[in-house]
Backbone bond lengths (Angstrom), bond angles and torsions (degrees), N, CA, C in turn:
res aa  C-N    CA-C-N  psi(-1)  N-CA   C-N-CA  omega(-1)  CA-C   N-CA-C  phi
1 M - - - 1.461 - - 1.526 109.34 -
2 E 1.300 116.58 136.94 1.464 122.07 179.91 1.528 110.37 -73.94
3 I 1.324 116.08 137.16 1.465 120.46 178.04 1.526 108.51 -78.03
4 R 1.320 115.11 128.35 1.469 121.80 177.72 1.519 108.49 -72.75
5 R 1.316 117.50 135.91 1.461 122.53 177.82 1.515 108.77 -85.01
6 G 1.318 117.14 126.05 1.457 121.82 176.28 1.518 110.89 -98.20
7 Y 1.299 116.50 148.51 1.454 122.70 -179.36 1.521 110.42 -120.46
8 I 1.313 115.61 169.73 1.460 122.16 174.98 1.520 107.40 -108.59
9 Q 1.333 115.22 122.01 1.455 121.66 -179.59 1.520 109.47 -113.93
10 L 1.317 115.95 147.81 1.459 122.13 177.43 1.523 109.46 -129.08
11 Y 1.339 116.20 124.09 1.457 122.53 172.54 1.522 105.91 -109.96
12 A 1.320 116.31 107.53 1.461 121.55 -172.35 1.523 110.02 -128.21
13 G 1.324 115.66 -174.99 1.456 121.78 175.84 1.515 112.62 106.69
14 N 1.344 114.85 174.73 1.465 120.57 -175.77 1.522 112.69 -94.75
15 G 1.326 117.74 3.57 1.460 121.03 -178.66 1.513 113.33 -89.93
16 K 1.316 115.10 165.55 1.460 123.18 179.03 1.525 109.56 -75.97
17 G 1.332 117.09 144.18 1.459 119.71 169.72 1.508 117.07 120.17
18 K 1.318 118.90 0.05 1.467 120.81 -177.69 1.530 111.75 -67.00
19 T 1.307 116.09 -52.03 1.465 120.02 178.02 1.522 109.98 -65.60
20 T 1.308 117.24 -41.11 1.461 121.44 -179.68 1.529 110.67 -58.90
21 A 1.324 117.31 -42.99 1.465 120.98 178.31 1.529 110.58 -63.80
22 A 1.316 116.72 -42.03 1.466 120.63 -179.99 1.528 110.96 -64.86
23 I 1.320 117.02 -40.40 1.468 120.78 178.68 1.530 110.10 -67.24
24 G 1.312 116.94 -39.19 1.459 119.90 175.20 1.519 111.41 -59.12
25 L 1.324 116.67 -43.25 1.457 121.12 177.41 1.527 110.23 -63.04
26 S 1.348 117.38 -38.58 1.471 119.94 -179.57 1.524 111.08 -63.79
27 I 1.315 117.20 -38.97 1.464 121.02 178.66 1.525 110.32 -66.78
28 R 1.324 116.51 -43.15 1.467 120.46 176.99 1.523 110.40 -60.21
29 A 1.334 116.63 -45.10 1.470 120.62 -179.26 1.528 111.12 -62.19
30 A 1.335 116.61 -46.21 1.468 120.32 178.89 1.527 110.25 -62.03
31 G 1.323 117.05 -37.70 1.459 120.84 177.08 1.518 112.43 -61.55
32 A 1.324 116.67 -27.03 1.465 122.00 178.20 1.534 111.56 -91.50
33 G 1.342 116.45 5.87 1.465 120.20 177.82 1.514 115.16 87.94
34 L 1.334 117.50 12.09 1.463 120.95 179.80 1.524 110.53 -90.36
35 K 1.311 115.52 142.93 1.463 121.77 177.40 1.525 108.78 -84.05
36 V 1.351 115.88 134.37 1.464 121.73 -175.08 1.530 109.50 -125.20
37 F 1.329 115.35 136.02 1.469 121.42 171.86 1.527 106.96 -121.85
38 I 1.342 115.62 125.46 1.462 121.35 178.37 1.520 108.29 -111.68
39 A 1.320 116.16 115.74 1.464 122.83 175.35 1.516 106.89 -101.60
40 Q 1.328 116.65 114.52 1.466 120.49 179.59 1.522 108.84 -100.05
41 F 1.320 115.11 104.61 1.460 120.67 176.61 1.522 108.12 -81.73
42 V 1.306 116.59 151.25 1.458 124.37 176.99 1.537 111.44 75.55
43 K 1.317 117.75 -36.13 1.462 121.84 -175.65 1.531 111.17 -82.12
44 G 1.329 114.61 134.50 1.450 120.88 175.69 1.509 111.59 -141.68
45 L 1.310 116.22 -3.83 1.460 121.69 -179.33 1.530 109.75 -88.37
46 H 1.315 116.37 168.61 1.458 120.73 177.77 1.529 109.80 -79.67
47 Y 1.326 115.41 132.83 1.456 122.60 174.13 1.519 106.98 -125.36
48 S 1.303 118.72 141.52 1.462 122.94 -173.07 1.523 113.30 -56.43
49 E 1.322 117.75 -33.84 1.466 119.35 -179.00 1.528 112.46 -61.72
50 L 1.322 117.29 -25.01 1.470 120.05 179.70 1.522 111.34 -61.80
51 D 1.316 117.38 -35.33 1.459 121.25 -178.40 1.522 111.81 -63.97
52 I 1.306 117.27 -44.03 1.462 119.82 -178.98 1.525 111.53 -77.86
53 L 1.322 117.61 -36.37 1.465 119.60 -179.01 1.530 111.71 -64.92
54 K 1.335 117.73 -28.87 1.473 121.15 176.09 1.527 111.35 -61.65
55 K 1.317 117.00 -23.37 1.463 121.82 -176.87 1.528 112.62 -89.36
56 V 1.322 117.44 -3.94 1.468 121.19 -179.70 1.522 107.57 -100.50
57 P 1.345 117.09 109.62 1.465 120.57 -172.58 1.535 115.46 -57.85
58 L 1.301 119.23 -31.07 1.466 121.29 -176.52 1.526 113.60 -87.57
59 I 1.330 117.61 -0.82 1.460 121.03 -179.08 1.523 109.83 -114.55
60 E 1.337 115.60 128.35 1.466 121.62 173.64 1.523 108.06 -119.55
61 V 1.330 116.10 134.17 1.464 121.62 178.93 1.519 108.41 -121.92
62 K 1.329 115.73 133.48 1.465 121.09 172.56 1.517 108.33 -131.97
63 Q 1.311 115.05 137.67 1.463 120.68 177.92 1.529 109.63 -100.91
64 Y 1.319 114.81 135.56 1.462 121.91 -179.90 1.523 109.93 -121.91
65 G 1.295 114.60 43.62 1.447 121.57 175.76 1.508 108.00 -134.83
66 R 1.284 116.87 172.30 1.463 120.64 -179.91 1.522 108.22 -112.10
67 D 1.275 117.52 -92.50 1.457 118.91 175.83 1.529 107.13 -112.97
68 C 1.281 117.43 -169.89 1.460 121.01 -177.52 1.531 109.36 -88.10
69 F 1.317 116.51 106.26 1.470 120.12 -178.85 1.523 112.19 -101.81
70 I 1.323 118.03 1.84 1.463 121.64 -170.96 1.533 112.45 -54.49
71 K 1.327 117.88 -32.68 1.463 119.75 179.77 1.525 111.63 -85.64
72 H 1.324 116.83 -3.54 1.458 122.95 179.57 1.527 107.68 -126.51
73 R 1.273 117.42 -161.07 1.464 121.95 173.45 1.522 107.62 -105.14
74 P 1.335 117.88 146.58 1.462 118.95 177.36 1.528 110.33 -66.56
75 D 1.322 115.90 145.09 1.461 119.32 176.18 1.531 109.31 -100.16
76 E 1.297 116.53 -178.68 1.462 122.17 -177.15 1.528 111.61 -57.91
77 N 1.339 117.64 -36.54 1.466 120.51 179.81 1.523 112.00 -66.18
78 N 1.337 117.74 -34.88 1.464 120.91 175.63 1.529 110.36 -64.70
79 I 1.314 115.64 -41.47 1.469 120.46 -179.93 1.522 109.89 -65.85
80 I 1.320 117.25 -44.19 1.471 121.46 179.03 1.531 110.45 -60.42
81 A 1.331 117.10 -44.95 1.471 120.96 -179.70 1.528 110.84 -61.72
82 A 1.332 117.36 -45.46 1.465 121.05 -179.68 1.521 111.39 -65.09
83 R 1.310 116.96 -40.75 1.465 120.48 -179.60 1.532 110.39 -67.80
84 H 1.328 116.57 -34.86 1.466 120.07 175.10 1.536 109.40 -62.44
85 G 1.329 116.09 -43.03 1.460 120.51 176.85 1.512 112.28 -61.77
86 L 1.314 116.15 -42.33 1.463 120.58 178.78 1.528 110.66 -60.89
87 K 1.313 116.53 -39.36 1.471 121.16 178.22 1.528 110.11 -64.77
88 E 1.326 117.64 -45.28 1.471 120.09 179.39 1.529 111.27 -64.71
89 V 1.319 117.05 -39.73 1.462 120.91 178.14 1.532 109.95 -65.66
90 T 1.314 117.01 -38.17 1.469 121.16 176.51 1.522 110.04 -57.56
91 D 1.315 117.10 -46.64 1.464 121.13 179.00 1.527 111.05 -62.21
92 I 1.315 117.15 -41.36 1.471 121.28 179.79 1.523 110.56 -61.81
93 I 1.331 116.51 -43.29 1.466 120.50 179.86 1.528 110.79 -69.18
94 F 1.318 117.42 -50.50 1.464 120.48 -176.15 1.524 112.22 -63.87
95 E 1.333 116.97 -32.53 1.467 120.66 -178.73 1.533 112.22 -97.99
96 N 1.332 117.11 4.02 1.465 123.43 177.03 1.534 110.94 50.27
97 K 1.335 116.07 54.61 1.466 122.53 -172.95 1.525 115.02 -89.21
98 T 1.318 118.90 -2.89 1.466 120.37 -178.40 1.512 109.78 -147.57
99 D 1.328 115.43 162.84 1.468 120.30 176.67 1.522 111.21 -90.13
100 V 1.335 115.33 -37.80 1.464 121.71 -178.53 1.525 107.83 -127.67
101 L 1.311 115.69 128.02 1.468 122.11 179.61 1.522 107.98 -120.67
102 I 1.333 115.52 120.75 1.457 120.70 178.76 1.520 108.52 -109.21
103 L 1.319 116.47 122.63 1.460 122.96 177.50 1.533 106.72 -106.37
104 D 1.320 114.18 83.45 1.458 121.57 -174.67 1.526 110.19 -74.29
105 E 1.305 116.35 131.24 1.473 124.35 -179.33 1.531 113.14 63.80
106 V 1.315 116.73 23.90 1.463 119.46 178.32 1.531 111.26 -64.41
107 C 1.323 117.37 -31.65 1.472 120.02 179.38 1.524 110.84 -68.13
108 V 1.325 117.19 -35.51 1.464 121.20 176.33 1.528 109.34 -67.16
109 A 1.326 116.83 -41.51 1.471 120.71 177.38 1.530 110.56 -59.78
110 L 1.312 116.91 -40.97 1.469 120.60 177.09 1.528 110.78 -65.60
111 H 1.324 116.26 -44.34 1.466 121.36 -178.76 1.531 111.71 -57.54
112 Y 1.326 116.46 -39.21 1.466 121.07 -179.59 1.530 113.04 -91.98
113 H 1.328 116.58 9.85 1.472 123.14 176.34 1.525 112.91 56.82
114 L 1.350 115.30 37.75 1.459 118.77 173.34 1.530 109.13 -69.86
115 F 1.312 115.22 -28.60 1.463 124.38 165.73 1.522 105.39 -154.79
116 E 1.309 117.48 173.99 1.467 120.58 -169.73 1.532 112.84 -108.93
117 M 1.320 114.67 159.77 1.458 122.13 -177.53 1.530 111.67 -57.63
118 Y 1.322 118.07 -39.71 1.458 119.57 -178.36 1.529 110.99 -62.71
119 E 1.337 117.21 -30.47 1.468 120.38 178.23 1.522 111.03 -70.30
120 L 1.329 116.44 -41.52 1.460 119.97 177.01 1.523 110.45 -67.18
121 K 1.313 116.93 -42.71 1.470 120.99 179.19 1.523 110.70 -58.92
122 R 1.320 117.41 -42.41 1.459 121.54 178.78 1.537 110.28 -58.87
123 L 1.327 116.53 -40.22 1.469 120.17 177.87 1.518 111.58 -66.67
124 L 1.322 115.97 -47.70 1.459 119.52 -177.57 1.527 111.52 -63.60
125 D 1.316 116.62 -33.39 1.466 120.80 177.10 1.526 112.18 -65.41
126 R 1.323 117.15 -24.40 1.471 122.26 -178.57 1.528 112.63 -98.28
127 K 1.312 117.57 9.19 1.460 122.20 -178.36 1.528 110.42 -57.43
128 P 1.347 117.16 128.99 1.465 118.93 173.55 1.533 110.38 -60.63
129 E 1.299 117.12 148.24 1.468 122.79 -175.50 1.525 112.88 -53.31
130 S 1.317 117.53 -39.64 1.461 120.33 -173.45 1.533 113.94 -90.20
131 M 1.331 118.31 -8.69 1.469 120.63 -176.09 1.523 111.49 -80.23
132 E 1.329 115.39 130.96 1.469 122.20 173.58 1.522 106.66 -91.81
133 I 1.322 117.55 132.17 1.466 121.16 178.62 1.520 108.61 -123.61
134 I 1.325 114.84 129.46 1.457 121.26 178.72 1.516 108.51 -116.34
135 L 1.312 116.93 126.77 1.455 124.18 178.60 1.524 107.69 -109.78
136 T 1.339 117.71 139.56 1.457 119.16 177.10 1.521 110.60 -132.97
137 G 1.318 115.06 162.58 1.455 121.05 169.83 1.512 114.99 132.35
138 R 1.310 113.48 156.87 1.463 121.49 171.11 1.524 108.90 -70.30
139 Y 1.306 115.71 166.95 1.465 123.00 173.86 1.531 113.06 64.90
140 A 1.316 118.31 33.38 1.467 120.33 -179.74 1.522 109.87 -61.28
141 P 1.327 117.53 124.28 1.461 119.24 178.24 1.531 110.99 -68.13
142 E 1.296 115.97 143.96 1.471 122.19 -178.91 1.531 111.01 -54.41
143 E 1.307 116.93 -35.17 1.463 122.00 -178.00 1.535 112.24 -58.08
144 L 1.316 117.52 -27.55 1.468 120.32 179.27 1.528 112.20 -65.54
145 S 1.320 117.20 -29.30 1.468 119.79 -174.81 1.525 112.29 -60.75
146 T 1.305 118.00 -31.54 1.468 119.69 179.36 1.525 112.25 -76.64
147 M 1.321 117.80 -19.29 1.466 121.62 -178.59 1.518 112.73 -93.42
148 C 1.323 117.70 -15.93 1.465 121.41 -173.28 1.520 111.11 -96.52
149 D 1.319 114.60 146.11 1.457 121.57 177.89 1.524 111.66 -93.61
150 L 1.331 116.66 -22.89 1.460 122.43 -179.78 1.519 107.02 -141.52
151 I 1.313 116.49 130.64 1.467 120.99 177.75 1.525 107.96 -130.41
152 T 1.331 114.98 126.03 1.454 120.96 174.05 1.514 107.63 -116.63
153 D 1.326 116.05 126.43 1.456 121.40 179.13 1.517 108.43 -103.08
154 M 1.319 116.02 110.82 1.464 121.33 177.76 1.528 106.90 -86.25
155 T 1.304 116.29 104.68 1.455 121.60 -176.26 1.520 110.21 -102.04
156 E 1.315 116.14 127.39 1.462 120.37 176.60 1.517 108.84 -73.30
157 V 1.308 115.70 124.04 1.454 121.95 175.00 1.525 109.01 -103.66
158 K 1.324 116.15 -42.14 1.453 122.34 179.56 1.523 106.93 -153.17
159 H 1.316 117.53 140.23 1.469 120.83 179.79 1.516 109.89 -143.34
160 Y 1.322 116.50 134.38 1.462 121.47 -179.04 1.516 113.33 -70.02
161 Y 1.324 119.50 -12.76 1.473 121.42 173.59 1.527 110.31 -56.36
162 K 1.319 114.86 -36.04 1.469 119.19 -177.63 1.527 112.35 -67.46
163 N 1.333 116.75 -13.91 1.463 122.13 174.99 1.515 111.59 -101.45
164 G 1.338 116.57 14.75 1.450 120.88 175.74 1.524 115.61 89.37
165 V 1.309 118.59 5.52 1.472 120.95 179.11 1.536 108.24 -74.64
166 Q 1.320 115.57 125.09 1.462 121.62 179.23 1.523 110.09 -84.06
167 A 1.329 116.22 163.06 1.471 121.70 177.25 1.533 109.42 -57.45
168 R 1.334 114.98 136.63 1.459 121.10 -175.18 1.519 110.05 -113.38
169 E 1.343 116.02 134.16 1.458 121.24 179.15 1.521 109.83 -60.67
170 G 1.313 116.00 134.34 1.452 121.39 -179.62 1.512 113.48 87.46
171 I 1.311 117.97 -14.06 1.463 121.27 178.63 1.536 109.90 -115.26
172 E 1.336 117.43 -56.19 1.464 120.29 178.49 1.526 112.82 -101.06
173 Y 1.302 117.58 -20.72 1.476 119.36 178.24 1.509 110.52 -147.94
């Protein structure tokens, strides 16, 4: 059997839809029989997609965040949670435990120095040939562009938040 070539994808930018695109890809991959691991950095709250993803046998989701610190500074517990996630992701990569690995909000984790770019680079350099890795988040460091095979920039053109619309269950969370 021919080994499938995996690539590194980045969904970045200030627009809505980065996580949604990654989750869509995870469903497509599971539909094709691929095993998916989604590591959600920064996130620790309940999001509606978690309920349905629990029902898909080939998809596993783990959150490595506590509460929403984005409007504040991360505390030591946020750093510990993210570093724990980084350790688990390291094991997944080194032991080639999944076909598709999604590092959701990894760019935000880097931006807030929950871990450093050199640590992520070390992981990406050790990616198994067949593993697909998807990175998401705002604040993508320029250095990532040289490591990625596909980059999508989700640019906000217009958003109803600016008219006072709050996040809606099933749409934004």
